[in-house]
Each structure stands twice: as C-alpha cells, then as structure tokens.
Residue, then its C-alpha position, 0 to 999 in steps of 0.5 A: m243731585r248726588d249732594l244730597a242723600q238718595v232714598h229709593v222707595i221700591g214699590a208704588g203701592l200705599a207702603g211705598l206710597a207712605a213712605a216716600l210722601d213722608l220724605a220727599g221734600r225734606p232738604d237734605l234727600h232726593v226720593t225716587l220711587h220705582e214700580a214695576t208696573a205700569n200704575a201706583g196703588g199695588l192692591c189699591r188700585s182702580y181701573h176701568d174694566a172694558r166688560l164692565d164699562r165702570v171703573i172698579d177697584t183690583g179688591n175690595h176692602l172694608m175700611l172702618s173709623a178705627n183705621q187712622a193710617v187711612l184717614d190721616h193718609a187722605a187728609r195729608i193728600g187732600a183727599a179726605e173729601r174723597l172719603t165717606l163715613a157711615e153709621p156703624l150699623f151692618p146689615f146681614h142676610d142669611l141665605a140658608s134662612a132667607t132672613s134679614w138683620q141689622l147689627r148695630v154696634p153699641d156706644h161701649p163694649l159693654g152695650a153687647l149685654r143687649p140682645g138688640t146688638r147682638p146677631p139673632g140667636t145668640r146669647l149672653s153665654d155665647l160671649a164667653d168665649l171672649p176672655r180666652l181670645l183675650t189671652a190667647g196665647a202665640d201659637q192659639t188659632v181662633a178655633q182653639v180659643i172661641r170653643r162654641r159652635g152655636a149661632l155666634w159662630r156662625s154669624f160672627w166668629e167664623p166670618m168675621t175671621i175670614g174677612v179680616l184675615n183671609c184664613p179659615p178659624e183652624q188656621a188663623s191667628a188667634r192674637l191677631l184677630r183679638d188685635t183687631l177687635k181691640l182698635t175696632f168693636l172693642k171700642g164700640a160704635a165711634a171706632c166701627r164706622p164703615v169708611f168708603a170711596p165713592a169714586g174708588l180706592g185710586p182716586a181716594l188714596v193713590d193718585p193724590a199721593v201720587a200728585q203730591l209727590r210729583a209736586r215735592g221733587a220726587a222722581l217716579h218711574f213706572r214699569h221700572p222693576l228690581t231685579a238685582l240687589e248687590q250687598a257687601d259689607g253688610r250694606a246695599t250698594a248698588l240696584c239693577f233693573s230690567d232695562g239694565a240700568r245700575i244704580a249705585l249707592g252712596p254711603r248716605d243713600h238708603v233703600i226700602l224695599a216696599l213690596p209684597p213677602q215673595a218679591q221681597k225674599a226673591l230680592l233678599p233671600q236672608a230676609r225673614t219673610p211671612a209665606p203668601g196666604m189664599a187667594i181672594l176672589n172678586a166678583h163685580f157685577r154692572v146691574e140695572p139702576t134701579l136694582a143698585a139703588a135699593q141695596p145698602p153701600l155693605l152687605g154681610l151674607l151668611g149661609g153661602a159662598a159669597q161673604w161680602i157685597f160691596r155697592r158703588d153706583d151701579v156696580l155690586s162687588v163681591t168678595i170672597s175670601a180664603a178662597e182656596a176654602s171655598p166651594l168656589d175655588p175649583l170651579p171654571p169663572g163662568q161657572a163661578l160667576e153663575r153661583i154667586w150672582t145666585e147669591v147676589a140675587q137672592a140677597a137682594g130680593a130679586p132672584a130672577a134678575r140678570p146682571l147686565a155685565s160681569r167680571l171675576i178676578r182672583m187675587r193670588q196670594a192676596t195676603f201673607d199666611q196669617s197663621p200663629q206660625e207665620v205672624r211670628q216671622r214678620p220682620g219689622a222695619q229695619g232690613p237684614l242691611a244697615n241701609l236697607l228699610l222694609a215696608g209692606a203690610q206683611q211688616a210687623t206692625g201689629l194690625p192684619c194684612t191690610l191697607e192700615s198695615a200698609l200706611v203704618s209700615g211705610r211711615a215706619a221706614a221712613a222714620l228710620i231714615p237719619q235726620p241730618 
C-alpha cells in the first residue's frame, strides 16, 4: 500500500476513532490505528467487572442534547438508537436538609426568571452574577466572577463548576464555564436533555466505530504503544513501538497523536500541553433490583461528598469530581465506599439497605487542569511538525474536557490531512 499516503492515528480513544473514521475509506489514504492497551475507547470504555458481575463504564459522563458531536458520532456509526434522550429535568437531593427537588430547564433562558425554574431558596437577585460570568476575562476564575455565596452558589454554581470542569471554583476558568453554559443552559430546554447509553458507552460510541473502521479497510493494532517519534527537518520521520517495530514515514505520510496530555508531552516535549488535572472517583454499587428501579436515571447530590448518581439496570454509579478536594481523598477504598454508600442510601430513601457488591475506581489525572493558566496552554490541531497533527479533549476546541471535545478535536485533526 505504499502507493497510498499513510496516516497513523496513535490512540483509539474517541478522538482517535473520530479522526480515523473521517479518513478511512478515502481512496488516496490508508489508515492505521495504534492503541497501547487491549481495547479502544480510552476513558469511554465499557467492560465486565467481575466483582459486580455487570458491565460498567470506566467513568460516568453526563451528556446533553447540546453535545451535537456525540449525537453525530453515534448516528454515523449506526448506533443512534443506542442513545436515549430524556426530558430536561434534573432531580436533586440535599443530604444536609434531607429534601428533594427538581430543576426543570425552561424553554428559553428568560424562563429562569420564574421561581419554579430555579433551585429552592434562590432569589432573582442571585442571577446578577451572570453578566459578570458572560464578560469574564481570560485570567478570571469562577469564584472571582460569581461573588454571591448563597443558595444558588451551593446548589448550582459550585456543583456545576466541579462537575463540568473537574476543578474547584477557586481554580476553574470562568470563560470555560461561560462557554459551556452558552451551549447548554443559556439555550434552554432543547439543549439540556440528558443523553443516556442504556447498554453502556462502549456499545454506543466505541464498538460500532471499531467495526466500521475494520469494514472500511483500516488496520487496527492493539497492545501497540508508541515509544518514540523520530524527527528531522521539522517533520516526523519514523514511529518506534514497544515491540521493536519501526515504521518509516514517507513524504506524504501523516501522524495524528490522539493521546492524553501527559502521553503527548512524553513523545513531543516541544509541544504546548496543559498540565494534568485532578482525579475523579467512580463508585459502583450493585443493589437489589427493586431499589434500583425506584431511582431516577440521574440524581444530583448536595451537602455530601458524592455529586451525581447514575442508574443503569441494578447498578448505581456515583461520581466524585475534583477528588483531591474531597474529604474522601485520604480514605482507603473500603472506608470511601462505606461513606459514599451511606449518602446513596440516604438519597434513595433506604438508609438500612446494603449493596450486593461494590467497586471504587480512581481515574487519576482524569482531565487536564482547567484553570485559566492551563486553558491558555491548549494547543491547536496542527502539531509542531509539518506532518504531525494533535487530537484529544485537551486540544483548543473551546469546550471543557469532555467526550464532545474529544470528538470535535479528532475531526478537526482529520480535516487538516491534505486532499489529493
């Protein structure tokens, strides 16, 4: 196939899959996808957990109908029916006051002027912080522009910041939160319908993509980590892999590095890359089916360590973002699981219930550091070498570190491969 230009995509997370899908099948290219692990998907993978005896996702991801890249990706791999859209309604439980309430996103942002569309205890004057957020400077944090520390801070601004940016408001970029709100809540209900993958993120977003790549003639190599990138005269000249393989690159060949920030930096020290961010804890509990059935598919928690509960079949999965800032961080796994379960059981209205099985997963450096200083370090799709492109949720997409950003970045990198 040396008569065809070669494109080597390094990394089979969503960014790499998106790039490879755009390029595979082009008559002038041959696409090879290299993945260091045994499976595609990266942080969007599903697997069977032996302790739970259930298929779970490596991490919980809150997707909304505003995530057009996610919806487009599912459609083009023939998996649109594996995603379901719910009503723009977000139930919450306040562990401190033992009260429950629902946030219904209004059809139009001005609908937030009505009391029933805001968290309880909030006042219209609390929205006065919004103009400061919309005009935030590049160096400002969320805490600097949202000055009120009342009910809206506790029930919306703080959990929204931690959940979206995996970073406390005192460190998180105000502009990045602003841009997220512009795509979601400030567009109203149509952009805020939760999107669920009932069978898992892998079957919805990853497995069909891998099948399509194979059908289009792309070559896929798993357990094939790239260890070195040879360079000369401003170009990538060869790829070196852990098994000793060395692939020389021709004058028409390209490489797309679709790797996490720290892996990109190791291979490409001269590249601008944001620093790693905080960890995310995910606790998974298999419970009695009747208890699971009584829970909503998504529940926000306030007043405790846990932040979101996702329900899929008889498994309740809990997310704790910015884990280093959580009281759970210093606890050993067994104690952390016990504390998280206490909060889950209280929110479920079954304080005496016990899980049938549990699992705690710590995703270290789950995102890049989304502070104002590190957001400025996000690189574009064009790498520092002429035939090298960059993809990943950390690229300068204008989005936080999400599945949406990963997909957008992959397609942006693919679009820079020259047409014949």
